[in-house]
ROLUM-883635 format. One record per residue: x, y, z of N, C-alpha, C, O in turn; residue number from 1. Coordinates in nm, 2 decimals, always signed. Example, Ala and Ser with C-alpha at 12.3 -4.5 7.8 and 13.67 -1.06 7.14 Angstrom:
<atoms>
{atom {+1.32 -0.57 +0.78} {+1.23 -0.45 +0.78} {+1.32 -0.33 +0.78} {+1.42 -0.33 +0.85} 1},
{atom {+1.28 -0.22 +0.71} {+1.37 -0.11 +0.71} {+1.29 +0.00 +0.79} {+1.34 +0.11 +0.80} 2},
</atoms>
This chain:
<atoms>
{atom {+0.08 -0.12 +0.00} {+0.00 +0.00 +0.00} {+0.09 +0.13 +0.00} {+0.05 +0.22 -0.07} 1},
{atom {+0.20 +0.12 +0.07} {+0.28 +0.24 +0.08} {+0.34 +0.27 -0.06} {+0.34 +0.38 -0.10} 2},
{atom {+0.39 +0.16 -0.13} {+0.44 +0.19 -0.26} {+0.33 +0.24 -0.36} {+0.36 +0.32 -0.44} 3},
{atom {+0.21 +0.18 -0.35} {+0.10 +0.23 -0.43} {+0.07 +0.38 -0.40} {+0.04 +0.46 -0.49} 4},
{atom {+0.07 +0.41 -0.27} {+0.05 +0.55 -0.23} {+0.16 +0.64 -0.29} {+0.12 +0.75 -0.34} 5},
{atom {+0.28 +0.60 -0.29} {+0.39 +0.68 -0.35} {+0.36 +0.70 -0.50} {+0.37 +0.81 -0.55} 6},
{atom {+0.33 +0.59 -0.57} {+0.30 +0.59 -0.71} {+0.18 +0.69 -0.74} {+0.19 +0.76 -0.84} 7},
{atom {+0.08 +0.69 -0.66} {-0.04 +0.77 -0.68} {-0.02 +0.91 -0.62} {-0.11 +0.99 -0.64} 8},
{atom {+0.08 +0.93 -0.54} {+0.11 +1.06 -0.48} {+0.01 +1.09 -0.37} {-0.03 +1.21 -0.35} 9},
{atom {-0.02 +0.99 -0.29} {-0.12 +1.01 -0.18} {-0.08 +0.91 -0.06} {+0.01 +0.83 -0.08} 10},
{atom {-0.14 +0.93 +0.05} {-0.12 +0.85 +0.17} {-0.18 +0.71 +0.14} {-0.28 +0.70 +0.07} 11},
{atom {-0.12 +0.60 +0.20} {-0.18 +0.47 +0.18} {-0.32 +0.46 +0.23} {-0.40 +0.37 +0.18} 12},
{atom {-0.36 +0.54 +0.33} {-0.50 +0.53 +0.38} {-0.60 +0.61 +0.30} {-0.72 +0.61 +0.34} 13},
{atom {-0.55 +0.68 +0.20} {-0.65 +0.76 +0.12} {-0.74 +0.67 +0.04} {-0.70 +0.56 -0.01} 14},
{atom {-0.87 +0.71 +0.02} {-0.96 +0.63 -0.05} {-0.92 +0.59 -0.19} {-0.94 +0.48 -0.23} 15},
{atom {-0.85 +0.68 -0.26} {-0.80 +0.65 -0.39} {-0.70 +0.54 -0.39} {-0.69 +0.46 -0.49} 16},
{atom {-0.62 +0.54 -0.29} {-0.51 +0.44 -0.28} {-0.56 +0.30 -0.25} {-0.54 +0.21 -0.32} 17},
{atom {-0.64 +0.29 -0.14} {-0.69 +0.16 -0.11} {-0.80 +0.11 -0.21} {-0.81 -0.01 -0.23} 18},
{atom {-0.87 +0.21 -0.27} {-0.96 +0.17 -0.37} {-0.89 +0.11 -0.49} {-0.94 +0.02 -0.55} 19},
{atom {-0.78 +0.18 -0.53} {-0.70 +0.13 -0.65} {-0.65 -0.01 -0.62} {-0.64 -0.10 -0.70} 20},
{atom {-0.60 -0.03 -0.49} {-0.56 -0.17 -0.45} {-0.67 -0.27 -0.46} {-0.64 -0.38 -0.51} 21},
{atom {-0.79 -0.24 -0.42} {-0.90 -0.33 -0.43} {-0.93 -0.36 -0.57} {-0.96 -0.48 -0.61} 22},
{atom {-0.94 -0.26 -0.65} {-0.97 -0.27 -0.80} {-0.87 -0.37 -0.87} {-0.91 -0.45 -0.95} 23},
{atom {-0.75 -0.35 -0.83} {-0.64 -0.44 -0.89} {-0.65 -0.58 -0.84} {-0.59 -0.67 -0.90} 24},
{atom {-0.73 -0.61 -0.74} {-0.74 -0.74 -0.68} {-0.88 -0.80 -0.70} {-0.92 -0.88 -0.62} 25},
{atom {-0.95 -0.75 -0.80} {-1.08 -0.82 -0.83} {-1.21 -0.76 -0.77} {-1.31 -0.82 -0.78} 26},
{atom {-1.20 -0.65 -0.69} {-1.31 -0.59 -0.63} {-1.37 -0.49 -0.73} {-1.31 -0.42 -0.81} 27},
{atom {-1.50 -0.47 -0.72} {-1.58 -0.38 -0.80} {-1.65 -0.28 -0.71} {-1.71 -0.33 -0.61} 28},
{atom {-1.65 -0.15 -0.74} {-1.71 -0.05 -0.65} {-1.86 -0.04 -0.68} {-1.90 -0.03 -0.80} 29},
{atom {-1.94 -0.04 -0.58} {-2.08 -0.02 -0.59} {-2.13 +0.10 -0.51} {-2.10 +0.10 -0.39} 30},
{atom {-2.20 +0.19 -0.57} {-2.25 +0.31 -0.50} {-2.39 +0.27 -0.46} {-2.48 +0.25 -0.54} 31},
{atom {-2.41 +0.25 -0.33} {-2.54 +0.21 -0.28} {-2.65 +0.31 -0.30} {-2.77 +0.26 -0.32} 32},
{atom {-2.62 +0.43 -0.31} {-2.73 +0.53 -0.34} {-2.79 +0.51 -0.48} {-2.91 +0.54 -0.50} 33},
{atom {-2.72 +0.45 -0.57} {-2.77 +0.42 -0.70} {-2.85 +0.29 -0.71} {-2.92 +0.27 -0.81} 34},
{atom {-2.83 +0.21 -0.61} {-2.89 +0.08 -0.62} {-3.01 +0.05 -0.52} {-3.07 -0.05 -0.53} 35},
{atom {-3.03 +0.14 -0.43} {-3.14 +0.12 -0.33} {-3.19 +0.26 -0.28} {-3.13 +0.36 -0.30} 36},
{atom {-3.31 +0.25 -0.23} {-3.38 +0.37 -0.18} {-3.36 +0.41 -0.04} {-3.40 +0.51 +0.01} 37},
{atom {-3.29 +0.32 +0.04} {-3.27 +0.34 +0.18} {-3.12 +0.35 +0.21} {-3.03 +0.31 +0.13} 38},
{atom {-3.09 +0.40 +0.33} {-2.95 +0.40 +0.38} {-2.92 +0.27 +0.44} {-3.00 +0.22 +0.53} 39},
{atom {-2.82 +0.21 +0.41} {-2.78 +0.08 +0.47} {-2.68 +0.10 +0.58} {-2.58 +0.17 +0.57} 40},
{atom {-2.71 +0.04 +0.70} {-2.61 +0.04 +0.80} {-2.53 -0.09 +0.77} {-2.56 -0.17 +0.69} 41},
{atom {-2.41 -0.10 +0.84} {-2.33 -0.21 +0.83} {-2.40 -0.34 +0.87} {-2.40 -0.44 +0.79} 42},
{atom {-2.47 -0.34 +0.98} {-2.55 -0.45 +1.03} {-2.66 -0.49 +0.92} {-2.67 -0.61 +0.89} 43},
{atom {-2.73 -0.40 +0.87} {-2.84 -0.43 +0.77} {-2.77 -0.49 +0.65} {-2.83 -0.58 +0.59} 44},
{atom {-2.67 -0.43 +0.60} {-2.60 -0.47 +0.48} {-2.56 -0.62 +0.49} {-2.59 -0.70 +0.40} 45},
{atom {-2.49 -0.66 +0.60} {-2.45 -0.79 +0.61} {-2.56 -0.89 +0.63} {-2.55 -1.01 +0.59} 46},
{atom {-2.67 -0.85 +0.69} {-2.79 -0.93 +0.70} {-2.85 -0.96 +0.56} {-2.89 -1.07 +0.53} 47},
{atom {-2.85 -0.86 +0.47} {-2.91 -0.87 +0.34} {-2.81 -0.93 +0.24} {-2.86 -0.98 +0.14} 48},
{atom {-2.69 -0.92 +0.27} {-2.58 -0.98 +0.18} {-2.49 -1.06 +0.25} {-2.37 -1.03 +0.27} 49},
{atom {-2.54 -1.18 +0.30} {-2.46 -1.26 +0.39} {-2.36 -1.35 +0.33} {-2.28 -1.41 +0.40} 50},
{atom {-2.35 -1.35 +0.19} {-2.25 -1.43 +0.12} {-2.16 -1.33 +0.05} {-2.21 -1.24 -0.02} 51},
{atom {-2.03 -1.35 +0.05} {-1.94 -1.27 -0.02} {-1.84 -1.20 +0.06} {-1.84 -1.20 +0.18} 52},
{atom {-1.75 -1.13 -0.01} {-1.65 -1.05 +0.06} {-1.67 -0.90 +0.01} {-1.68 -0.87 -0.10} 53},
{atom {-1.68 -0.81 +0.11} {-1.71 -0.67 +0.09} {-1.61 -0.59 +0.17} {-1.57 -0.62 +0.28} 54},
{atom {-1.58 -0.47 +0.12} {-1.51 -0.36 +0.20} {-1.60 -0.24 +0.19} {-1.63 -0.19 +0.08} 55},
{atom {-1.64 -0.19 +0.31} {-1.74 -0.08 +0.32} {-1.66 +0.05 +0.34} {-1.57 +0.05 +0.43} 56},
{atom {-1.70 +0.15 +0.27} {-1.65 +0.29 +0.31} {-1.76 +0.35 +0.39} {-1.87 +0.37 +0.35} 57},
{atom {-1.71 +0.39 +0.51} {-1.80 +0.47 +0.60} {-1.74 +0.61 +0.61} {-1.65 +0.64 +0.54} 58},
{atom {-1.80 +0.70 +0.68} {-1.75 +0.83 +0.70} {-1.62 +0.83 +0.77} {-1.62 +0.82 +0.90} 59},
{atom {-1.51 +0.84 +0.70} {-1.38 +0.84 +0.77} {-1.33 +0.70 +0.82} {-1.24 +0.70 +0.91} 60},
{atom {-1.39 +0.59 +0.77} {-1.35 +0.46 +0.82} {-1.38 +0.36 +0.72} {-1.46 +0.38 +0.62} 61},
{atom {-1.31 +0.24 +0.73} {-1.33 +0.13 +0.64} {-1.35 +0.00 +0.72} {-1.29 -0.02 +0.82} 62},
{atom {-1.44 -0.08 +0.67} {-1.48 -0.21 +0.74} {-1.48 -0.32 +0.63} {-1.53 -0.30 +0.52} 63},
{atom {-1.44 -0.44 +0.67} {-1.44 -0.56 +0.59} {-1.55 -0.65 +0.64} {-1.57 -0.67 +0.76} 64},
{atom {-1.63 -0.71 +0.54} {-1.73 -0.82 +0.58} {-1.70 -0.94 +0.49} {-1.68 -0.93 +0.37} 65},
{atom {-1.71 -1.05 +0.56} {-1.69 -1.18 +0.49} {-1.80 -1.27 +0.53} {-1.81 -1.31 +0.65} 66},
{atom {-1.88 -1.31 +0.43} {-1.99 -1.41 +0.46} {-2.08 -1.38 +0.58} {-2.10 -1.46 +0.67} 67},
{atom {-2.12 -1.25 +0.59} {-2.21 -1.21 +0.69} {-2.15 -1.16 +0.82} {-2.23 -1.12 +0.91} 68},
{atom {-2.02 -1.17 +0.84} {-1.96 -1.12 +0.96} {-1.87 -1.00 +0.92} {-1.79 -1.01 +0.82} 69},
{atom {-1.88 -0.89 +0.99} {-1.79 -0.78 +0.97} {-1.68 -0.77 +1.07} {-1.70 -0.81 +1.19} 70},
{atom {-1.57 -0.72 +1.03} {-1.45 -0.72 +1.11} {-1.40 -0.58 +1.13} {-1.37 -0.51 +1.03} 71},
{atom {-1.40 -0.53 +1.25} {-1.36 -0.40 +1.28} {-1.30 -0.39 +1.42} {-1.31 -0.48 +1.50} 72},
{atom {-1.24 -0.28 +1.45} {-1.18 -0.26 +1.58} {-1.28 -0.21 +1.69} {-1.25 -0.20 +1.80} 73},
{atom {-1.40 -0.18 +1.64} {-1.51 -0.13 +1.73} {-1.64 -0.17 +1.66} {-1.64 -0.21 +1.55} 74},
{atom {-1.75 -0.16 +1.73} {-1.88 -0.20 +1.68} {-1.93 -0.09 +1.59} {-1.99 +0.01 +1.63} 75},
{atom {-1.91 -0.11 +1.46} {-1.95 -0.01 +1.36} {-2.08 -0.05 +1.29} {-2.12 +0.00 +1.19} 76},
{atom {-2.16 -0.14 +1.35} {-2.28 -0.19 +1.29} {-2.39 -0.09 +1.26} {-2.47 -0.11 +1.17} 77},
{atom {-2.39 +0.02 +1.34} {-2.49 +0.12 +1.32} {-2.45 +0.24 +1.22} {-2.52 +0.33 +1.20} 78},
{atom {-2.32 +0.22 +1.17} {-2.27 +0.33 +1.08} {-2.33 +0.31 +0.94} {-2.36 +0.19 +0.90} 79},
{atom {-2.34 +0.41 +0.87} {-2.40 +0.41 +0.73} {-2.29 +0.38 +0.63} {-2.19 +0.44 +0.63} 80},
{atom {-2.32 +0.28 +0.55} {-2.23 +0.24 +0.44} {-2.25 +0.34 +0.32} {-2.36 +0.36 +0.27} 81},
{atom {-2.14 +0.41 +0.29} {-2.15 +0.51 +0.18} {-2.14 +0.44 +0.04} {-2.21 +0.47 -0.05} 82},
{atom {-2.04 +0.35 +0.04} {-2.03 +0.27 -0.08} {-1.95 +0.14 -0.04} {-1.89 +0.14 +0.06} 83},
{atom {-1.96 +0.04 -0.13} {-1.88 -0.08 -0.10} {-1.80 -0.13 -0.22} {-1.83 -0.09 -0.33} 84},
{atom {-1.70 -0.20 -0.19} {-1.63 -0.28 -0.29} {-1.66 -0.42 -0.27} {-1.65 -0.48 -0.16} 85},
{atom {-1.69 -0.49 -0.38} {-1.73 -0.63 -0.37} {-1.63 -0.72 -0.45} {-1.60 -0.68 -0.56} 86},
{atom {-1.59 -0.82 -0.39} {-1.50 -0.92 -0.46} {-1.59 -1.00 -0.55} {-1.67 -1.08 -0.51} 87},
{atom {-1.57 -0.98 -0.68} {-1.66 -1.04 -0.78} {-1.65 -1.19 -0.78} {-1.75 -1.26 -0.81} 88},
{atom {-1.53 -1.25 -0.76} {-1.51 -1.39 -0.76} {-1.58 -1.46 -0.64} {-1.60 -1.58 -0.65} 89},
{atom {-1.60 -1.39 -0.53} {-1.66 -1.45 -0.41} {-1.81 -1.45 -0.41} {-1.87 -1.52 -0.33} 90},
{atom {-1.87 -1.37 -0.50} {-2.02 -1.36 -0.49} {-2.09 -1.45 -0.59} {-2.21 -1.46 -0.60} 91},
</atoms>
């Protein structure tokens, strides 16, 4: 990530850098506002999409979910998912 950040001229934690890393590894970006009429929380999203590998962009934070379980350093279940990256091979 650090090398990709240098190449892209940004910090490794920048959305553009980790997003480029995910895109290079088979993930596809999905804008939830374009695909549903409601705001998805992390909890609701994993209940509705219990199979697959996802990376959620929250406001200032990123969360990974695998087959219905999300992994985070704190309980982000009530946070709103702004967009997600989906591993297309896993769905």
